[in-house]
C-alpha positions in Angstrom: -23.5 8.5 -1.1 -20.0 7.1 -1.2 -19.6 3.7 -2.9 -15.9 2.8 -2.3 -12.4 3.9 -2.9 -12.1 5.7 -6.3 -8.4 6.2 -6.7 -5.1 7.1 -4.9 -2.9 10.0 -5.9 0.7 9.9 -4.7 3.1 12.7 -5.1 6.5 11.7 -6.6 9.8 13.5 -7.1 10.9 11.2 -9.9 8.1 10.0 -12.1 10.1 7.4 -14.1 11.5 5.8 -11.0 8.1 5.6 -9.4 6.4 4.1 -12.5 9.1 1.5 -12.6 8.7 0.7 -8.9 4.9 0.2 -9.2 5.0 -1.6 -12.5 8.1 -3.8 -12.1 7.9 -4.6 -8.4 4.2 -4.5 -7.5 2.6 -5.5 -10.8 0.6 -2.4 -11.7 -0.3 -1.9 -15.3 0.6 1.5 -16.9 -2.5 2.9 -18.4 -1.4 6.5 -19.3 1.6 8.7 -18.8 2.3 12.4 -19.3 5.0 14.9 -18.4 3.9 15.4 -14.9 2.0 12.2 -14.1 0.9 8.7 -14.8 -2.2 6.5 -14.4 -1.7 2.9 -13.3 -4.2 0.1 -12.6 -4.2 -2.9 -10.4 -7.5 -4.8 -10.6 -10.1 -2.2 -9.8 -7.6 0.1 -8.1 -6.7 3.3 -10.0 -3.4 4.9 -9.0 -2.2 8.4 -10.0 1.4 9.3 -9.7 1.8 13.1 -9.8 5.1 14.8 -10.2 5.6 17.2 -7.2 9.0 18.5 -6.2 7.7 19.6 -2.8 7.4 15.9 -1.9 11.2 15.9 -1.2 10.8 18.3 1.6 8.0 16.5 3.4 8.7 13.9 6.0 5.4 12.1 7.0 5.9 10.5 10.4 2.5 9.2 11.1 0.8 5.8 10.6 -0.9 6.8 7.4 -0.2 4.1 4.8 -1.7 2.4 1.8 -2.3 -1.4 2.0 -2.5 -3.6 -1.0 -4.1 -7.1 -0.9 -1.9 -10.0 -1.8 -2.9 -13.7 -2.1 -1.5 -15.9 0.7 0.5 -18.1 -1.8 2.3 -15.0 -3.3 3.1 -13.2 -0.1 6.5 -14.8 0.7 7.8 -14.5 -2.9 6.8 -10.8 -3.3 8.2 -9.9 0.1 11.5 -11.6 -0.8 11.6 -9.8 -4.1 11.1 -6.4 -2.4 13.8 -7.2 0.2 16.2 -8.1 -2.7 15.6 -4.7 -4.1 16.5 -3.3 -0.7 13.2 -1.5 0.0 13.1 0.2 3.4 10.9 -1.6 5.9 9.2 1.0 8.2 7.2 -1.3 10.5 7.1 -4.8 11.8 3.8 -6.6 11.6 2.1 -7.1 15.0 -1.5 -7.7 13.9 -3.6 -10.5 12.3 -2.6 -11.7 8.8 0.7 -11.5 7.1 1.8 -8.0 6.4 5.0 -6.4 5.0 5.4 -2.6 5.6 7.8 -0.8 3.2 8.5 2.5 1.6 8.2 3.3 -2.1 10.8 5.4 -3.9 9.3 8.6 -2.6 8.9 7.5 1.0 5.1 6.7 0.8 4.3 4.1 3.4 2.9 0.9 1.8 1.8 -2.4 3.1 1.2 -5.8 1.5 -1.5 -7.6 3.5 -3.0 -11.1 3.5 -6.4 -10.9 5.0 -9.6 -8.8 5.0 -11.7 -6.7 7.3 -13.6 -9.9 8.2 -10.5 -11.8 9.2 -9.2 -8.8 11.2 -12.5 -8.4 13.0 -12.6 -12.2 13.8 -9.2 -11.9 15.4 -10.2 -8.7 17.3 -13.2 -10.5 18.7 -10.8 -13.0 20.2 -8.3 -10.3 21.4 -10.0 -6.9 21.2 -8.0 -3.6 21.3 -8.5 -1.5 24.4 -11.9 0.1 24.4 -13.0 -1.8 21.2 -16.7 -2.0 20.3 -18.2 -4.0 17.4 -21.1 -2.8 15.4 -21.7 -5.6 13.0 -22.8 -9.2 13.7 -19.9 -11.5 14.1 
């Protein structure tokens, strides 16, 4: 039986640049590093950065992305810091809760999000998406 998210592995074409991005800009802690990878931690989240030159040729164009929780009081400052570093924003937020959508140094689609599944479902109960059904008590 599944118990939750175990870890994320992201392919990178420049390991040093990616480690710096996640540690310096997003506050991850570097736990281990080797020639072709690194393990980082953020709370209970385990992130693996894996050197993969094939990543440079791939151009993901779908909505797949990785969202990190951020406290409401820290959202504006962190977003401002990312904009100062001229990260690329790939989407504008149109849903409940503050969100900032940006690319990392290898083009992975990331999001900073203030909110939770409970807050999203509460908003969706007020303004449901087309064809939306709810399966838990609200």
